[in-house]
N, C-alpha and C positions, 0 to 999 in steps of 0.2 A: 506492500499499501504508498509507503514511503516514495520507494522507488516510482510507481507513478505517479505522486503527487509531485515529487520532483518534475516530472518529464513534462507535466503537464503547466506547472509555472513557467519552464523555460520556455514553451511553446506559446506561454500566452504574453513571457517579453516580446518574442519574434514576429507575433503579431500586433502586437502594439506599435511595434516597430516599422511593421509594413503597411498599417492604417495611416501612420504619421508621413510616412514618407510619398503612399499615394496624395495624402489628405494634402500636404505641402504641393507637392506636383501642378496639382489642379490648381489652383490659386496661384503660383510665383512660378511654374513651369509652363505652364500651357499657353499664357495671354503672352509670353516671349514667344514661341512656339506661331503662334498666331501675328508676328509682326509687333506686336506692342514694345513698345523703349519704357525706360525708367521715368520717362516726362511723364508719358501718358498715363503711366501707372499712378505717378504721382497727383497729376492733376484732379484724381477725384478726391482728394484731403484737402484741396487749397480753393480759394475764390474764384468768382468766375473773373475777374480782374486782375487775379494774383500775373506777376509779371514772368519773364521769363528766367531771370536771376532765383525769385522766390520759388516757381515751380524746380528747379534744379536745387535748390538749396534742400527742399523737402524732400526730395528722390534720394538726396546724399545723406542726409538724415534719417530717414526709411532704411536707407542699405538696402536699393532698389540699384544703384551700381554695381553692387557684387555679383560676383556668380552666384546661379540657385544653389551650387555646394554649399556655399561658403554660408548663405542666409540660412539653409536648414541644420548646417553645423552651428551658427552661434543660437536657432532656436532650441533645437538637441541638449548645446553645454547648460543654457538658462532651463531646460528641465533639470538635469541633473545637478546642475552644479550651480544657479542661480548667474545672473548677469547684472550689469552696470549699464544704466539708459542714461544718455546724453540729455536731460528734458528743457536746453536754455534756459534757466537760472540755477541749474548743477546738474551733479551728478548721482543719479538715485537708486542704489542696489536696489535690486531685486531675487530676493533670497530663493531657493531652491522649495519647490516647484513652480521655478519661473514659466507661465505659458504666453510669456511678454507683455509689450506696452498698447490699451490700445493704441490707432492711428489715427483715432478725431479727439478723443480724452485724453491722452497720456496718461492714462491712469491703468495701472497692472491689473491685467484680464484676474487672474488667480482668485484675490482679495471677492473680486465682484461675483465669483463662481458659487462660492463659500456661501456668499450672503442668499443666493437666489437656492441654494442645493436643499434647507429646512422646505422648503415650500414645495418642488418636486418631491421630496421624498414622502413629505406628508400626504401628496395626494397618492403618490403611486403604492405606499403602506396598506393606506387606508381602504383602497378600491381592493386592490390583489388579493383582501381578506373577506372582502365581501363579495366577490364574483367568485373564490375558490371552493367557498362553503356554500354559496347559492347553487354554482355550476353542477359542480358535485354532488349535491344532496339531489337533485333535479333531475341530472343524468342519472342517477342510481335507480331513484323512485320509476322513473321513466319506464327504466330495462327491468324493473323486477313485477311494472303494471304495463307491459307489450299490449299495446292495443285497446287499451281501454282510454274513456275518456281524458284523462287526466296527462296520458301520453304524449294521445293529439292534441290539444290545447296546451303542453307545456312545448313541445318542438315548433307548434303555429309562433309562440311569443317569441321563441327560439331563432328560428328562421328572421322572424321582424328585429330581432334584434342582432341578429348581424348583418341586418339588409342596412339598416339607419345610420347614416353615418354621425359622429357624436356632435357635431356641430348644427346639426339639424336635434337629435334628443335634446341637448344641451342646451339652445337657446328656448326653445319649448319648455323644455322643466322650468327655465330662468322665467318666464312667459306666464305660468301659472303657477307655480307655486313660489315664488318669492314676491312676482312685483302684484298677482294676481289675488293669491289667495293670502300671501303674507305669512307662510308657513315654513320657509327657511330664509339663508343668511341671504345678502343683494351679493352679486355681482362685484367681485374685486377686495374682498372682505378677507382678510387672514389674522388669526392673530398667532402667533407662535405658544407651540406646544407647554413649554415652561413658564410661560406666561400665564395661561389660562386653559386647561384640558380640555374644563366643557366646553367654553367657545371655542378653542382650538376645534373642535369634533364638529359643534355648530355650523361654524363657519364654510366646512370642507364634506359638510352630508350629505348636500345635494350635488358637488363635483363627481362624489365619492360612488353617488347612487347611479347616475348619469354614463361613468366612467364604465363601471361594473355592470353596469345593463348588457353593453356591447360584447365585455368579454366573458361572461357569463353563462351568456347563450350559446357562444361556441362550446364554453369547456361542456357546459350540460350534454351538446350533441356528441362531442369527442367522449363523455364518461359516457353517457348510455351507450353508443358503439362497444365500446371497450365491455364494458360490462354482458354485453348480449355475448360478444364472442367467450368472456372469459369463462362464462358461467356456463356453456356448454363446453367445457374442457373437463377429460376424465378425472382430472385432480378431483373437481368439485363432486361430480358425483361419486370418487370414493368416500371424500368427507362427509357428505349425507351419508352414506351407508355405513359410517363408523356411528353413525348416530348421534354427529353433531348438533348443536341448535340453528337454523336455520339463520339468525343474525350473527353469529361467528362463522358459519360458510361464506352471508355475505361480505362481513367486513373485513374478517381475517383473512380468506382466500380469496374471493372477486375481486373487491376493490382494491386489494392490492394488487393484483395481477395488474390489474386494469389503470395501474396509475402512472406509469412507465412514462407513456405518452402526455399525460398531462402533465407530468416535471419537465418532461423535455420543452414546451412548448412556454409553461410557467416560466421557466428560467430567461428564454428570450423575450418575453413579454413583460418581464419585470425590468429587464437588463435595459431594454426599449425605453419604457417609461419613465427609468432615473435619469436616462439620457435627454430627456424633456417629454413630456406629456404635451406635445405642440398643438393641438385641435382644440384640448381641452382646456389648457391654457389660456388660449386664445380667446376662447367660446365665455369663460367666466373671468377673464382678465384677473387672471391670478399671474404675479410677478416669479415665474418661476426660471428652470433651463431653458423649457421649451420657447417663451416668448421672449428671453434674453436671446436666442439662436434666431429670432427671426427678424428681432430690427439687428441683428448684427449682418444678416445677410440684406436685409436693406439698406443699411448702409455704408455696405461692401466694407467692413471693419477685417480684416483676416484675422486678427490675429485673436478676436473674438470668438471666430468661425473656427480655428484651429483648437481654441481650449476648449469649447462645447466639443467638436467629436471627439476628443481625445479623452475625456470625461465619460463621453456616452461609450467607447469602447473597453475603457477599464471596467465599468460597471456590464458591459456584455459577458465579457469574459469573467469576469468574478462569478458572474451567476451562473455563467456555461458547467464551470468549474466545480463550484457548489452542487448542482444537478447531476453533474457526472458522480461525485462523491456520494450521492444520495440512493442512486439507483441501486447498488449492494443493499440498502437499509429496506428500501421500501419493495424490492421485487427479490427473494430469494434465488430467484433462477439465472440472476446479473450477479457474474463476480467480477472485480476490477482485478487486473494480474500486477 
């Protein structure tokens, strides 16, 4: 097991390096290959009336005259060991992990990401808990009551949940429950957990339910399919023949065997959400990583885009590593070497 973990950690580091190199190339190498010059890249960050000397000074300050390899090396060095930035009024040291300074605001990216993480983390964790409990429970009940009214109704609602986008269900939920009935908190409100746990849950209740509705529908359908397949296996018939109670047969043997694909997509879904639930945060005006990424893309602020991309990649890699280690715990038929 130790060897397996070490191998996966090494693979994770290599994968993060590849992601960073590809992302950096998209924003810094591809424009040059298509004919962009350091001056044309710098014009995005100066006023329309800027002189040619000003444009060249900004291009030199941002390092656009250096080769792409030198720029990437400087960025990678900042992530590992920190870097120094000349902001005009003086040189400021950016400690590791330094993901660069914003081209527009001259502020370090990492502290801004840290400020946004609690919002996205709260949204992802709360919604994940709801959609796993609801989705798996409905999927198991539908499989055990196959063909009944409950099964058809639950799968019909699940189909609607998978089909409806979050920007539709989120805005409809806000219109009805927040601004119409005044049952839930208004959009844009977020209370930190350490400040007031009750207000924290209240401010995120509607985003949790709206986001969980989309994912729980998918999990319900997948759990139902897995349970229908698992409950027809030979070991299930053997367990029943031994006289085990039906609840134990369903939970310990049937559900446990059907959870492997659930774990797989759960790791991917949570990892992606931790990188920023873009549509949900936009719909509910939550200042998380997703909204931060959208703003960075609109502003062409490349260090911010790189920072969000790398943070999302770290979350996804860690989530997949944890899922791989949990396989052997959930399903006894799976054993990691």
